[in-house]
PDB file of N, CA, C, O and CB in Angstrom:
ATOM      1  N   UNK A   1       0.664  -9.558  -1.967  1.00  0.00           N
ATOM      2  CA  UNK A   1       2.020  -9.623  -1.488  1.00  0.00           C
ATOM      3  C   UNK A   1       2.242 -10.891  -0.659  1.00  0.00           C
ATOM      4  O   UNK A   1       3.283 -11.541  -0.752  1.00  0.00           O
ATOM      5  CB  UNK A   1       2.348  -8.382  -0.670  1.00  0.00           C
ATOM      6  N   UNK A   2       1.249 -11.219   0.141  1.00  0.00           N
ATOM      7  CA  UNK A   2       1.409 -12.428   0.957  1.00  0.00           C
ATOM      8  C   UNK A   2       1.634 -13.652   0.071  1.00  0.00           C
ATOM      9  O   UNK A   2       2.475 -14.498   0.376  1.00  0.00           O
ATOM     10  CB  UNK A   2       0.171 -12.643   1.855  1.00  0.00           C
ATOM     11  N   UNK A   3       0.881 -13.742  -1.022  1.00  0.00           N
ATOM     12  CA  UNK A   3       1.036 -14.878  -1.931  1.00  0.00           C
ATOM     13  C   UNK A   3       2.422 -14.905  -2.553  1.00  0.00           C
ATOM     14  O   UNK A   3       2.995 -15.980  -2.733  1.00  0.00           O
ATOM     15  CB  UNK A   3      -0.023 -14.829  -3.027  1.00  0.00           C
ATOM     16  N   UNK A   4       2.965 -13.756  -2.880  1.00  0.00           N
ATOM     17  CA  UNK A   4       4.304 -13.700  -3.461  1.00  0.00           C
ATOM     18  C   UNK A   4       5.371 -14.160  -2.481  1.00  0.00           C
ATOM     19  O   UNK A   4       6.358 -14.781  -2.876  1.00  0.00           O
ATOM     20  CB  UNK A   4       4.610 -12.294  -3.927  1.00  0.00           C
ATOM     21  N   UNK A   5       5.175 -13.857  -1.205  1.00  0.00           N
ATOM     22  CA  UNK A   5       6.172 -14.187  -0.191  1.00  0.00           C
ATOM     23  C   UNK A   5       5.984 -15.567   0.431  1.00  0.00           C
ATOM     24  O   UNK A   5       6.841 -16.040   1.177  1.00  0.00           O
ATOM     25  CB  UNK A   5       6.145 -13.156   0.886  1.00  0.00           C
ATOM     26  N   UNK A   6       4.868 -16.205   0.125  1.00  0.00           N
ATOM     27  CA  UNK A   6       4.521 -17.463   0.766  1.00  0.00           C
ATOM     28  C   UNK A   6       5.617 -18.520   0.663  1.00  0.00           C
ATOM     29  O   UNK A   6       5.888 -19.213   1.644  1.00  0.00           O
ATOM     30  CB  UNK A   6       3.262 -17.994   0.168  1.00  0.00           C
ATOM     31  N   UNK A   7       6.242 -18.658  -0.481  1.00  0.00           N
ATOM     32  CA  UNK A   7       7.270 -19.688  -0.663  1.00  0.00           C
ATOM     33  C   UNK A   7       8.684 -19.178  -0.481  1.00  0.00           C
ATOM     34  O   UNK A   7       9.637 -19.874  -0.830  1.00  0.00           O
ATOM     35  CB  UNK A   7       7.145 -20.291  -2.018  1.00  0.00           C
ATOM     36  N   UNK A   8       8.841 -17.975   0.059  1.00  0.00           N
ATOM     37  CA  UNK A   8      10.180 -17.396   0.218  1.00  0.00           C
ATOM     38  C   UNK A   8      11.027 -18.217   1.174  1.00  0.00           C
ATOM     39  O   UNK A   8      10.541 -18.744   2.174  1.00  0.00           O
ATOM     40  CB  UNK A   8      10.083 -15.956   0.718  1.00  0.00           C
ATOM     41  N   UNK A   9      12.301 -18.310   0.841  1.00  0.00           N
ATOM     42  CA  UNK A   9      13.257 -19.027   1.673  1.00  0.00           C
ATOM     43  C   UNK A   9      14.448 -18.126   1.943  1.00  0.00           C
ATOM     44  O   UNK A   9      14.653 -17.130   1.248  1.00  0.00           O
ATOM     45  CB  UNK A   9      13.706 -20.349   1.000  1.00  0.00           C
ATOM     46  N   UNK A  10      15.231 -18.475   2.951  1.00  0.00           N
ATOM     47  CA  UNK A  10      16.434 -17.704   3.277  1.00  0.00           C
ATOM     48  C   UNK A  10      17.295 -17.561   2.034  1.00  0.00           C
ATOM     49  O   UNK A  10      17.541 -18.533   1.320  1.00  0.00           O
ATOM     50  CB  UNK A  10      17.238 -18.377   4.422  1.00  0.00           C
ATOM     51  N   UNK A  11      17.749 -16.342   1.783  1.00  0.00           N
ATOM     52  CA  UNK A  11      18.597 -16.071   0.620  1.00  0.00           C
ATOM     53  C   UNK A  11      17.836 -15.607  -0.601  1.00  0.00           C
ATOM     54  O   UNK A  11      18.448 -15.129  -1.556  1.00  0.00           O
ATOM     55  CB  UNK A  11      19.368 -17.286   0.270  1.00  0.00           C
ATOM     56  N   UNK A  12      16.513 -15.733  -0.602  1.00  0.00           N
ATOM     57  CA  UNK A  12      15.711 -15.240  -1.729  1.00  0.00           C
ATOM     58  C   UNK A  12      15.730 -13.717  -1.745  1.00  0.00           C
ATOM     59  O   UNK A  12      15.827 -13.079  -0.697  1.00  0.00           O
ATOM     60  CB  UNK A  12      14.252 -15.763  -1.643  1.00  0.00           C
ATOM     61  N   UNK A  13      15.637 -13.146  -2.927  1.00  0.00           N
ATOM     62  CA  UNK A  13      15.576 -11.694  -3.085  1.00  0.00           C
ATOM     63  C   UNK A  13      14.353 -11.352  -3.930  1.00  0.00           C
ATOM     64  O   UNK A  13      14.044 -12.045  -4.900  1.00  0.00           O
ATOM     65  CB  UNK A  13      16.886 -11.137  -3.741  1.00  0.00           C
ATOM     66  N   UNK A  14      13.670 -10.295  -3.561  1.00  0.00           N
ATOM     67  CA  UNK A  14      12.496  -9.849  -4.290  1.00  0.00           C
ATOM     68  C   UNK A  14      12.651  -8.376  -4.636  1.00  0.00           C
ATOM     69  O   UNK A  14      13.179  -7.593  -3.847  1.00  0.00           O
ATOM     70  CB  UNK A  14      11.208 -10.090  -3.469  1.00  0.00           C
ATOM     71  N   UNK A  15      12.193  -8.014  -5.806  1.00  0.00           N
ATOM     72  CA  UNK A  15      12.164  -6.612  -6.217  1.00  0.00           C
ATOM     73  C   UNK A  15      10.720  -6.285  -6.553  1.00  0.00           C
ATOM     74  O   UNK A  15      10.081  -6.977  -7.346  1.00  0.00           O
ATOM     75  CB  UNK A  15      13.126  -6.333  -7.442  1.00  0.00           C
ATOM     76  N   UNK A  16      10.219  -5.235  -5.950  1.00  0.00           N
ATOM     77  CA  UNK A  16       8.864  -4.773  -6.245  1.00  0.00           C
ATOM     78  C   UNK A  16       8.993  -3.438  -6.947  1.00  0.00           C
ATOM     79  O   UNK A  16       9.489  -2.470  -6.371  1.00  0.00           O
ATOM     80  CB  UNK A  16       7.984  -4.655  -4.944  1.00  0.00           C
ATOM     81  N   UNK A  17       8.547  -3.385  -8.186  1.00  0.00           N
ATOM     82  CA  UNK A  17       8.587  -2.142  -8.959  1.00  0.00           C
ATOM     83  C   UNK A  17       7.154  -1.695  -9.206  1.00  0.00           C
ATOM     84  O   UNK A  17       6.312  -2.476  -9.651  1.00  0.00           O
ATOM     85  CB  UNK A  17       9.361  -2.329 -10.312  1.00  0.00           C
ATOM     86  N   UNK A  18       6.897  -0.456  -8.917  1.00  0.00           N
ATOM     87  CA  UNK A  18       5.565   0.096  -9.153  1.00  0.00           C
ATOM     88  C   UNK A  18       5.695   1.334 -10.020  1.00  0.00           C
ATOM     89  O   UNK A  18       6.491   2.228  -9.734  1.00  0.00           O
ATOM     90  CB  UNK A  18       4.846   0.432  -7.815  1.00  0.00           C
ATOM     91  N   UNK A  19       4.917   1.376 -11.066  1.00  0.00           N
ATOM     92  CA  UNK A  19       4.868   2.550 -11.927  1.00  0.00           C
ATOM     93  C   UNK A  19       3.393   2.873 -12.116  1.00  0.00           C
ATOM     94  O   UNK A  19       2.690   2.179 -12.851  1.00  0.00           O
ATOM     95  CB  UNK A  19       5.604   2.309 -13.313  1.00  0.00           C
ATOM     96  N   UNK A  20       2.935   3.907 -11.466  1.00  0.00           N
ATOM     97  CA  UNK A  20       1.520   4.226 -11.542  1.00  0.00           C
ATOM     98  C   UNK A  20       1.190   5.401 -10.657  1.00  0.00           C
ATOM     99  O   UNK A  20       2.011   6.296 -10.454  1.00  0.00           O
ATOM    100  CB  UNK A  20       0.678   3.028 -11.157  1.00  0.00           C
ATOM    101  N   UNK A  21      -0.016   5.392 -10.134  1.00  0.00           N
ATOM    102  CA  UNK A  21      -0.494   6.512  -9.334  1.00  0.00           C
ATOM    103  C   UNK A  21      -0.368   6.241  -7.846  1.00  0.00           C
ATOM    104  O   UNK A  21      -0.448   5.100  -7.391  1.00  0.00           O
ATOM    105  CB  UNK A  21      -1.932   6.821  -9.678  1.00  0.00           C
ATOM    106  N   UNK A  22      -0.171   7.298  -7.112  1.00  0.00           N
ATOM    107  CA  UNK A  22      -0.141   7.254  -5.665  1.00  0.00           C
ATOM    108  C   UNK A  22      -0.905   8.451  -5.122  1.00  0.00           C
ATOM    109  O   UNK A  22      -1.337   9.322  -5.877  1.00  0.00           O
ATOM    110  CB  UNK A  22       1.313   7.235  -5.138  1.00  0.00           C
ATOM    111  N   UNK A  23      -1.063   8.482  -3.834  1.00  0.00           N
ATOM    112  CA  UNK A  23      -1.840   9.554  -3.211  1.00  0.00           C
ATOM    113  C   UNK A  23      -1.545   9.545  -1.715  1.00  0.00           C
ATOM    114  O   UNK A  23      -0.715   8.770  -1.240  1.00  0.00           O
ATOM    115  CB  UNK A  23      -3.379   9.383  -3.487  1.00  0.00           C
ATOM    116  N   UNK A  24      -2.215  10.388  -0.999  1.00  0.00           N
ATOM    117  CA  UNK A  24      -2.163  10.396   0.454  1.00  0.00           C
ATOM    118  C   UNK A  24      -3.586  10.397   0.982  1.00  0.00           C
ATOM    119  O   UNK A  24      -4.483  11.002   0.396  1.00  0.00           O
ATOM    120  CB  UNK A  24      -1.367  11.620   0.987  1.00  0.00           C
ATOM    121  N   UNK A  25      -3.777   9.707   2.101  1.00  0.00           N
ATOM    122  CA  UNK A  25      -5.079   9.662   2.767  1.00  0.00           C
ATOM    123  C   UNK A  25      -4.856   9.996   4.240  1.00  0.00           C
ATOM    124  O   UNK A  25      -3.751   9.820   4.754  1.00  0.00           O
ATOM    125  CB  UNK A  25      -5.772   8.253   2.595  1.00  0.00           C
ATOM    126  N   UNK A  26      -5.892  10.473   4.920  1.00  0.00           N
ATOM    127  CA  UNK A  26      -5.739  10.790   6.346  1.00  0.00           C
ATOM    128  C   UNK A  26      -5.293   9.567   7.148  1.00  0.00           C
ATOM    129  O   UNK A  26      -5.804   8.463   6.955  1.00  0.00           O
ATOM    130  CB  UNK A  26      -7.057  11.333   6.916  1.00  0.00           C
ATOM    131  N   UNK A  27      -4.344   9.780   8.037  1.00  0.00           N
ATOM    132  CA  UNK A  27      -3.871   8.730   8.937  1.00  0.00           C
ATOM    133  C   UNK A  27      -4.805   8.681  10.131  1.00  0.00           C
ATOM    134  O   UNK A  27      -4.971   9.676  10.837  1.00  0.00           O
ATOM    135  CB  UNK A  27      -2.392   8.979   9.386  1.00  0.00           C
ATOM    136  N   UNK A  28      -5.410   7.537  10.356  1.00  0.00           N
ATOM    137  CA  UNK A  28      -6.427   7.416  11.399  1.00  0.00           C
ATOM    138  C   UNK A  28      -5.905   6.847  12.708  1.00  0.00           C
ATOM    139  O   UNK A  28      -6.619   6.853  13.711  1.00  0.00           O
ATOM    140  CB  UNK A  28      -7.539   6.562  10.910  1.00  0.00           C
ATOM    141  N   UNK A  29      -4.651   6.348  12.714  1.00  0.00           N
ATOM    142  CA  UNK A  29      -4.160   5.726  13.945  1.00  0.00           C
ATOM    143  C   UNK A  29      -3.036   6.499  14.623  1.00  0.00           C
ATOM    144  O   UNK A  29      -2.429   6.001  15.571  1.00  0.00           O
ATOM    145  CB  UNK A  29      -3.689   4.341  13.649  1.00  0.00           C
ATOM    146  N   UNK A  30      -2.749   7.709  14.150  1.00  0.00           N
ATOM    147  CA  UNK A  30      -1.764   8.554  14.811  1.00  0.00           C
ATOM    148  C   UNK A  30      -0.319   8.152  14.614  1.00  0.00           C
ATOM    149  O   UNK A  30       0.539   8.571  15.391  1.00  0.00           O
ATOM    150  CB  UNK A  30      -2.044   8.581  16.234  1.00  0.00           C
ATOM    151  N   UNK A  31      -0.016   7.346  13.593  1.00  0.00           N
ATOM    152  CA  UNK A  31       1.341   6.856  13.391  1.00  0.00           C
ATOM    153  C   UNK A  31       2.170   7.707  12.423  1.00  0.00           C
ATOM    154  O   UNK A  31       3.345   7.411  12.203  1.00  0.00           O
ATOM    155  CB  UNK A  31       1.286   5.450  12.890  1.00  0.00           C
ATOM    156  N   UNK A  32       1.588   8.745  11.850  1.00  0.00           N
ATOM    157  CA  UNK A  32       2.310   9.578  10.880  1.00  0.00           C
ATOM    158  C   UNK A  32       2.454  10.997  11.409  1.00  0.00           C
ATOM    159  O   UNK A  32       1.474  11.609  11.836  1.00  0.00           O
ATOM    160  CB  UNK A  32       1.584   9.588   9.517  1.00  0.00           C
ATOM    161  N   UNK A  33       3.683  11.524  11.380  1.00  0.00           N
ATOM    162  CA  UNK A  33       3.933  12.885  11.866  1.00  0.00           C
ATOM    163  C   UNK A  33       3.133  13.933  11.097  1.00  0.00           C
ATOM    164  O   UNK A  33       2.673  14.918  11.674  1.00  0.00           O
ATOM    165  CB  UNK A  33       5.413  13.207  11.770  1.00  0.00           C
ATOM    166  N   UNK A  34       2.969  13.714   9.791  1.00  0.00           N
ATOM    167  CA  UNK A  34       2.253  14.703   8.966  1.00  0.00           C
ATOM    168  C   UNK A  34       0.746  14.451   8.918  1.00  0.00           C
ATOM    169  O   UNK A  34       0.010  15.201   8.277  1.00  0.00           O
ATOM    170  CB  UNK A  34       2.810  14.696   7.550  1.00  0.00           C
ATOM    171  N   UNK A  35       0.280  13.379   9.604  1.00  0.00           N
ATOM    172  CA  UNK A  35      -1.149  13.083   9.633  1.00  0.00           C
ATOM    173  C   UNK A  35      -1.676  12.405   8.384  1.00  0.00           C
ATOM    174  O   UNK A  35      -2.888  12.266   8.219  1.00  0.00           O
ATOM    175  CB  UNK A  35      -1.904  14.331   9.852  1.00  0.00           C
ATOM    176  N   UNK A  36      -0.771  11.976   7.490  1.00  0.00           N
ATOM    177  CA  UNK A  36      -1.187  11.352   6.231  1.00  0.00           C
ATOM    178  C   UNK A  36      -0.463  10.034   6.005  1.00  0.00           C
ATOM    179  O   UNK A  36       0.719   9.902   6.322  1.00  0.00           O
ATOM    180  CB  UNK A  36      -0.928  12.297   5.056  1.00  0.00           C
ATOM    181  N   UNK A  37      -1.183   9.057   5.455  1.00  0.00           N
ATOM    182  CA  UNK A  37      -0.585   7.808   4.991  1.00  0.00           C
ATOM    183  C   UNK A  37      -0.392   7.915   3.489  1.00  0.00           C
ATOM    184  O   UNK A  37      -1.241   8.463   2.787  1.00  0.00           O
ATOM    185  CB  UNK A  37      -1.473   6.570   5.361  1.00  0.00           C
ATOM    186  N   UNK A  38       0.731   7.390   2.993  1.00  0.00           N
ATOM    187  CA  UNK A  38       0.947   7.322   1.556  1.00  0.00           C
ATOM    188  C   UNK A  38       0.331   6.027   1.036  1.00  0.00           C
ATOM    189  O   UNK A  38       0.374   4.993   1.703  1.00  0.00           O
ATOM    190  CB  UNK A  38       2.467   7.401   1.208  1.00  0.00           C
ATOM    191  N   UNK A  39      -0.242   6.098  -0.162  1.00  0.00           N
ATOM    192  CA  UNK A  39      -0.891   4.924  -0.750  1.00  0.00           C
ATOM    193  C   UNK A  39      -0.484   4.783  -2.212  1.00  0.00           C
ATOM    194  O   UNK A  39      -0.072   5.753  -2.849  1.00  0.00           O
ATOM    195  CB  UNK A  39      -2.432   5.025  -0.624  1.00  0.00           C
ATOM    196  N   UNK A  40      -0.604   3.565  -2.738  1.00  0.00           N
ATOM    197  CA  UNK A  40      -0.501   3.342  -4.176  1.00  0.00           C
ATOM    198  C   UNK A  40      -1.829   2.773  -4.649  1.00  0.00           C
ATOM    199  O   UNK A  40      -2.536   2.079  -3.919  1.00  0.00           O
ATOM    200  CB  UNK A  40       0.692   2.382  -4.530  1.00  0.00           C
ATOM    201  N   UNK A  41      -2.138   3.092  -5.890  1.00  0.00           N
ATOM    202  CA  UNK A  41      -3.412   2.679  -6.482  1.00  0.00           C
ATOM    203  C   UNK A  41      -3.214   1.436  -7.336  1.00  0.00           C
ATOM    204  O   UNK A  41      -2.519   1.509  -8.349  1.00  0.00           O
ATOM    205  CB  UNK A  41      -4.021   3.820  -7.327  1.00  0.00           C
ATOM    206  N   UNK A  42      -3.796   0.299  -6.968  1.00  0.00           N
ATOM    207  CA  UNK A  42      -3.783  -0.852  -7.874  1.00  0.00           C
ATOM    208  C   UNK A  42      -4.781  -0.617  -9.010  1.00  0.00           C
ATOM    209  O   UNK A  42      -5.551   0.343  -8.980  1.00  0.00           O
ATOM    210  CB  UNK A  42      -4.122  -2.168  -7.106  1.00  0.00           C
ATOM    211  N   UNK A  43      -4.761  -1.478  -9.984  1.00  0.00           N
ATOM    212  CA  UNK A  43      -5.627  -1.309 -11.150  1.00  0.00           C
ATOM    213  C   UNK A  43      -7.112  -1.272 -10.771  1.00  0.00           C
ATOM    214  O   UNK A  43      -7.916  -0.665 -11.479  1.00  0.00           O
ATOM    215  CB  UNK A  43      -5.378  -2.433 -12.145  1.00  0.00           C
ATOM    216  N   UNK A  44      -7.480  -1.917  -9.658  1.00  0.00           N
ATOM    217  CA  UNK A  44      -8.883  -1.966  -9.251  1.00  0.00           C
ATOM    218  C   UNK A  44      -9.191  -1.046  -8.065  1.00  0.00           C
ATOM    219  O   UNK A  44     -10.082  -1.336  -7.268  1.00  0.00           O
ATOM    220  CB  UNK A  44      -9.262  -3.388  -8.900  1.00  0.00           C
ATOM    221  N   UNK A  45      -8.447   0.070  -7.951  1.00  0.00           N
ATOM    222  CA  UNK A  45      -8.721   1.038  -6.893  1.00  0.00           C
ATOM    223  C   UNK A  45     -10.161   1.531  -7.018  1.00  0.00           C
ATOM    224  O   UNK A  45     -10.693   1.635  -8.123  1.00  0.00           O
ATOM    225  CB  UNK A  45      -7.723   2.231  -6.958  1.00  0.00           C
ATOM    226  N   UNK A  46     -10.779   1.827  -5.899  1.00  0.00           N
ATOM    227  CA  UNK A  46     -12.154   2.336  -5.899  1.00  0.00           C
ATOM    228  C   UNK A  46     -12.121   3.846  -5.706  1.00  0.00           C
ATOM    229  O   UNK A  46     -11.520   4.350  -4.758  1.00  0.00           O
ATOM    230  CB  UNK A  46     -13.010   1.654  -4.783  1.00  0.00           C
ATOM    231  N   UNK A  47     -12.770   4.555  -6.612  1.00  0.00           N
ATOM    232  CA  UNK A  47     -12.809   6.014  -6.553  1.00  0.00           C
ATOM    233  C   UNK A  47     -14.212   6.501  -6.218  1.00  0.00           C
ATOM    234  O   UNK A  47     -15.208   5.910  -6.635  1.00  0.00           O
ATOM    235  CB  UNK A  47     -12.340   6.620  -7.883  1.00  0.00           C
ATOM    236  N   UNK A  48     -14.271   7.576  -5.466  1.00  0.00           N
ATOM    237  CA  UNK A  48     -15.545   8.235  -5.163  1.00  0.00           C
ATOM    238  C   UNK A  48     -15.972   9.038  -6.388  1.00  0.00           C
ATOM    239  O   UNK A  48     -15.151   9.279  -7.273  1.00  0.00           O
ATOM    240  CB  UNK A  48     -15.426   9.161  -3.895  1.00  0.00           C
ATOM    241  N   UNK A  49     -17.232   9.458  -6.461  1.00  0.00           N
ATOM    242  CA  UNK A  49     -17.709  10.242  -7.601  1.00  0.00           C
ATOM    243  C   UNK A  49     -16.885  11.516  -7.855  1.00  0.00           C
ATOM    244  O   UNK A  49     -16.800  11.978  -8.993  1.00  0.00           O
ATOM    245  CB  UNK A  49     -19.155  10.616  -7.379  1.00  0.00           C
ATOM    246  N   UNK A  50     -16.287  12.076  -6.811  1.00  0.00           N
ATOM    247  CA  UNK A  50     -15.486  13.290  -7.007  1.00  0.00           C
ATOM    248  C   UNK A  50     -14.051  12.999  -7.425  1.00  0.00           C
ATOM    249  O   UNK A  50     -13.256  13.927  -7.569  1.00  0.00           O
ATOM    250  CB  UNK A  50     -15.478  14.107  -5.740  1.00  0.00           C
ATOM    251  N   UNK A  51     -13.697  11.712  -7.626  1.00  0.00           N
ATOM    252  CA  UNK A  51     -12.364  11.328  -8.072  1.00  0.00           C
ATOM    253  C   UNK A  51     -11.375  11.038  -6.962  1.00  0.00           C
ATOM    254  O   UNK A  51     -10.237  10.660  -7.241  1.00  0.00           O
ATOM    255  CB  UNK A  51     -11.818  12.387  -8.921  1.00  0.00           C
ATOM    256  N   UNK A  52     -11.777  11.205  -5.709  1.00  0.00           N
ATOM    257  CA  UNK A  52     -10.884  10.881  -4.601  1.00  0.00           C
ATOM    258  C   UNK A  52     -10.894   9.377  -4.354  1.00  0.00           C
ATOM    259  O   UNK A  52     -11.827   8.675  -4.743  1.00  0.00           O
ATOM    260  CB  UNK A  52     -11.296  11.646  -3.320  1.00  0.00           C
ATOM    261  N   UNK A  53      -9.855   8.902  -3.710  1.00  0.00           N
ATOM    262  CA  UNK A  53      -9.735   7.474  -3.420  1.00  0.00           C
ATOM    263  C   UNK A  53     -10.750   7.083  -2.354  1.00  0.00           C
ATOM    264  O   UNK A  53     -10.852   7.727  -1.310  1.00  0.00           O
ATOM    265  CB  UNK A  53      -8.297   7.122  -2.959  1.00  0.00           C
ATOM    266  N   UNK A  54     -11.500   6.015  -2.632  1.00  0.00           N
ATOM    267  CA  UNK A  54     -12.523   5.562  -1.694  1.00  0.00           C
ATOM    268  C   UNK A  54     -12.168   4.222  -1.056  1.00  0.00           C
ATOM    269  O   UNK A  54     -12.622   3.928   0.050  1.00  0.00           O
ATOM    270  CB  UNK A  54     -13.861   5.455  -2.398  1.00  0.00           C
ATOM    271  N   UNK A  55     -11.370   3.413  -1.730  1.00  0.00           N
ATOM    272  CA  UNK A  55     -11.046   2.111  -1.161  1.00  0.00           C
ATOM    273  C   UNK A  55     -10.182   1.278  -2.071  1.00  0.00           C
ATOM    274  O   UNK A  55      -9.859   1.681  -3.189  1.00  0.00           O
ATOM    275  CB  UNK A  55     -12.297   1.363  -0.844  1.00  0.00           C
ATOM    276  N   UNK A  56      -9.808   0.109  -1.582  1.00  0.00           N
ATOM    277  CA  UNK A  56      -8.995  -0.877  -2.281  1.00  0.00           C
ATOM    278  C   UNK A  56      -7.651  -0.307  -2.741  1.00  0.00           C
ATOM    279  O   UNK A  56      -7.250  -0.484  -3.891  1.00  0.00           O
ATOM    280  CB  UNK A  56      -9.755  -1.415  -3.471  1.00  0.00           C
ATOM    281  N   UNK A  57      -6.969   0.372  -1.833  1.00  0.00           N
ATOM    282  CA  UNK A  57      -5.638   0.886  -2.118  1.00  0.00           C
ATOM    283  C   UNK A  57      -4.632   0.185  -1.197  1.00  0.00           C
ATOM    284  O   UNK A  57      -5.025  -0.510  -0.260  1.00  0.00           O
ATOM    285  CB  UNK A  57      -5.585   2.439  -1.933  1.00  0.00           C
ATOM    286  N   UNK A  58      -3.347   0.369  -1.466  1.00  0.00           N
ATOM    287  CA  UNK A  58      -2.294  -0.236  -0.663  1.00  0.00           C
ATOM    288  C   UNK A  58      -1.631   0.863   0.148  1.00  0.00           C
ATOM    289  O   UNK A  58      -1.027   1.779  -0.409  1.00  0.00           O
ATOM    290  CB  UNK A  58      -1.254  -0.986  -1.553  1.00  0.00           C
ATOM    291  N   UNK A  59      -1.746   0.768   1.467  1.00  0.00           N
ATOM    292  CA  UNK A  59      -1.247   1.807   2.365  1.00  0.00           C
ATOM    293  C   UNK A  59       0.181   1.509   2.806  1.00  0.00           C
ATOM    294  O   UNK A  59       0.574   0.346   2.905  1.00  0.00           O
ATOM    295  CB  UNK A  59      -2.160   1.939   3.588  1.00  0.00           C
ATOM    296  N   UNK A  60       0.954   2.554   3.069  1.00  0.00           N
ATOM    297  CA  UNK A  60       2.365   2.407   3.389  1.00  0.00           C
ATOM    298  C   UNK A  60       2.655   1.694   4.698  1.00  0.00           C
ATOM    299  O   UNK A  60       3.780   1.229   4.880  1.00  0.00           O
ATOM    300  CB  UNK A  60       2.989   3.731   3.424  1.00  0.00           C
ATOM    301  N   UNK A  61       1.735   1.582   5.595  1.00  0.00           N
ATOM    302  CA  UNK A  61       2.042   0.942   6.873  1.00  0.00           C
ATOM    303  C   UNK A  61       1.331  -0.372   7.095  1.00  0.00           C
ATOM    304  O   UNK A  61       1.157  -0.797   8.237  1.00  0.00           O
ATOM    305  CB  UNK A  61       1.703   1.858   7.979  1.00  0.00           C
ATOM    306  N   UNK A  62       0.919  -1.023   6.023  1.00  0.00           N
ATOM    307  CA  UNK A  62       0.327  -2.349   6.152  1.00  0.00           C
ATOM    308  C   UNK A  62       1.457  -3.353   6.277  1.00  0.00           C
ATOM    309  O   UNK A  62       2.304  -3.451   5.389  1.00  0.00           O
ATOM    310  CB  UNK A  62      -0.599  -2.687   4.937  1.00  0.00           C
ATOM    311  N   UNK A  63       1.478  -4.093   7.365  1.00  0.00           N
ATOM    312  CA  UNK A  63       2.556  -5.043   7.617  1.00  0.00           C
ATOM    313  C   UNK A  63       2.190  -6.414   7.070  1.00  0.00           C
ATOM    314  O   UNK A  63       1.048  -6.859   7.180  1.00  0.00           O
ATOM    315  CB  UNK A  63       2.861  -5.131   9.121  1.00  0.00           C
ATOM    316  N   UNK A  64       3.173  -7.072   6.481  1.00  0.00           N
ATOM    317  CA  UNK A  64       2.996  -8.447   6.015  1.00  0.00           C
ATOM    318  C   UNK A  64       3.500  -9.439   7.049  1.00  0.00           C
ATOM    319  O   UNK A  64       3.514 -10.647   6.811  1.00  0.00           O
ATOM    320  CB  UNK A  64       3.720  -8.662   4.684  1.00  0.00           C
ATOM    321  N   UNK A  65       3.917  -8.919   8.205  1.00  0.00           N
ATOM    322  CA  UNK A  65       4.390  -9.794   9.250  1.00  0.00           C
ATOM    323  C   UNK A  65       5.853 -10.185   9.114  1.00  0.00           C
ATOM    324  O   UNK A  65       6.324 -11.072   9.826  1.00  0.00           O
ATOM    325  CB  UNK A  65       3.560 -11.008   9.279  1.00  0.00           C
ATOM    326  N   UNK A  66       6.579  -9.533   8.206  1.00  0.00           N
ATOM    327  CA  UNK A  66       8.001  -9.818   8.043  1.00  0.00           C
ATOM    328  C   UNK A  66       8.776  -8.519   8.087  1.00  0.00           C
ATOM    329  O   UNK A  66       8.234  -7.465   7.752  1.00  0.00           O
ATOM    330  CB  UNK A  66       8.273 -10.571   6.721  1.00  0.00           C
ATOM    331  N   UNK A  67       9.983  -8.570   8.478  1.00  0.00           N
ATOM    332  CA  UNK A  67      10.839  -7.387   8.510  1.00  0.00           C
ATOM    333  C   UNK A  67      12.090  -7.640   7.700  1.00  0.00           C
ATOM    334  O   UNK A  67      12.948  -6.762   7.598  1.00  0.00           O
ATOM    335  CB  UNK A  67      11.202  -7.005   9.954  1.00  0.00           C
TER     336      UNK A  67
END
């Protein structure tokens, strides 16, 4: 995402469309009322042997430093 936004200028518009799998993982920093973070799975998501998400996912509260 950072690479996509790197050359952004005032007035630019971006659309991010995702069609795939998502999930929830435990929220470890206390920022979610339900105790869970929502995630999306990129093509190279890492799964544990039991099929649960183990790593390399995109979490809903990762900031790119822009609002």
